[in-house]
C-alpha positions in Angstrom: 57.6 68.1 -58.9 61.1 68.8 -57.5 62.7 66.0 -55.5 65.6 66.1 -53.1 68.0 63.3 -52.0 67.7 62.4 -48.4 69.5 60.0 -46.0 67.8 58.4 -43.1 69.4 56.3 -40.3 67.6 53.2 -39.1 68.1 51.4 -35.7 66.4 48.7 -33.7 67.3 46.9 -30.4 63.9 45.5 -29.4 61.9 42.6 -30.8 62.9 41.2 -34.2 65.3 43.8 -35.1 65.8 42.8 -38.7 62.1 42.5 -39.3 61.6 46.0 -37.8 64.2 47.5 -40.1 63.0 45.6 -43.1 59.4 46.6 -42.3 60.4 50.3 -42.0 62.1 50.2 -45.4 59.1 48.7 -46.9 56.8 51.3 -45.3 58.9 54.0 -46.7 58.9 52.3 -50.2 55.1 52.4 -50.0 54.8 56.0 -48.9 53.6 58.6 -51.3 56.3 61.0 -52.6 59.1 58.8 -51.4 61.4 56.7 -53.5 63.8 54.5 -51.7 66.9 54.4 -53.8 69.4 52.2 -51.8 69.7 50.6 -48.5 72.9 49.9 -46.6 73.7 46.5 -45.2 72.6 46.2 -41.6 75.3 46.3 -39.0 75.3 45.2 -35.3 76.5 47.7 -32.8 76.6 48.1 -29.0 74.0 50.5 -27.5 75.6 53.8 -26.7 74.5 55.9 -23.7 71.2 55.3 -22.0 70.5 52.7 -19.4 72.9 49.9 -19.0 72.1 46.3 -20.1 70.5 47.2 -23.4 70.6 44.7 -26.2 72.8 45.4 -29.2 71.3 47.5 -32.1 70.9 46.6 -35.6 71.7 49.8 -37.6 71.5 50.9 -41.2 71.0 53.8 -43.6 68.8 54.4 -46.6 69.0 56.9 -49.4 65.8 58.2 -50.8 64.3 60.8 -53.1 61.4 62.8 -52.0 59.1 65.7 -52.8 58.0 65.9 -49.2 59.0 69.1 -47.2 61.4 68.3 -44.3 58.8 68.6 -41.7 56.4 66.3 -43.6 59.2 63.7 -44.1 59.9 63.9 -40.3 56.2 63.4 -39.6 56.3 60.3 -41.8 59.3 58.9 -40.1 57.7 59.4 -36.7 54.5 57.6 -38.0 56.5 54.7 -39.2 58.3 54.4 -35.8 54.8 54.3 -34.1 53.6 51.6 -36.4 56.5 49.4 -35.2 55.6 50.1 -31.6 57.8 53.1 -30.5 56.2 55.1 -27.8 58.4 58.2 -27.5 56.4 59.7 -24.6 57.0 56.6 -22.5 60.7 55.8 -23.3 63.9 56.6 -21.4 66.4 58.8 -23.2 68.8 56.7 -25.3 66.8 53.7 -24.1 65.8 50.6 -26.0 63.4 50.9 -28.9 61.9 48.7 -31.5 62.6 51.3 -34.2 64.5 54.6 -34.5 64.4 56.6 -37.7 66.6 59.7 -37.9 66.6 62.3 -40.8 70.4 62.7 -41.3 70.5 64.8 -44.5 67.9 66.5 -46.7 69.8 67.6 -49.8 71.9 70.5 -49.0 69.5 72.1 -46.6 70.6 73.4 -43.3 67.7 73.8 -40.9 67.4 74.4 -37.2 63.8 74.3 -35.8 62.3 72.9 -32.6 62.2 69.1 -33.1 64.1 69.2 -36.5 67.8 69.9 -37.1 69.3 69.1 -40.5 72.0 67.9 -40.9 71.4 65.7 -37.8 73.3 67.4 -35.0 75.3 64.3 -33.9 75.8 62.8 -37.3 79.6 63.3 -37.4 80.1 61.8 -33.9 78.2 58.5 -34.4 80.3 55.7 -36.0 77.1 53.5 -35.9 75.4 56.0 -38.3 78.5 56.9 -40.4 79.4 53.3 -41.2 76.2 52.5 -42.9 76.1 55.9 -44.5 79.6 55.2 -45.8 78.4 52.0 -47.6 76.0 54.3 -49.6 77.9 57.6 -50.0 81.6 57.2 -49.0 82.6 60.4 -50.8 79.8 62.6 -49.5 81.2 65.7 -47.8 80.0 66.3 -44.3 79.2 70.0 -43.7 80.5 70.6 -40.2 84.0 69.0 -40.7 84.2 69.3 -44.5 85.6 65.7 -44.5 84.1 62.8 -46.6 82.1 60.2 -44.8 84.9 57.7 -45.5 87.5 60.0 -43.8 85.3 60.7 -40.8 84.8 56.9 -40.3 88.5 56.3 -40.5 89.0 59.2 -37.9 86.5 57.7 -35.5 87.8 54.2 -35.8 91.4 55.4 -35.2 90.2 57.3 -32.1 88.7 54.0 -30.8 91.8 52.1 -31.7 90.2 50.1 -34.5 91.8 49.3 -37.7 90.4 51.0 -40.8 
């Protein structure tokens, strides 16, 4: 069975955020054909976009190995979100959610299908995703810019006026 390395972003800003994220990691650890290799520290960030007044997010990233096809892995991620109370059909775009799982990278695959784009289309613009990814894979080269995750984090921090 051939496996591929994947990176998944995790976020929560409703309910017990830490329990939601820890529970999602555990659910993925228990999934067939998924081996969670490492999990970043959780970081707290302000909600970006969406309705005003949202609670802060707790965000992180995990690295896993899987034999699942990209579509099957996405289906698993959506199922785990549902287990933690996410109702995509009822939510406001970029609104609060108990759990958000995004497939960031699936090996070297580049894929664009309805409902699934890999690498994640906004990966390189989201500091709240790149910072936890940097904790796991700082030297990983991002495909669109060709920069390392570490370098892209530094660029985004500088653009915001934050120290590296």
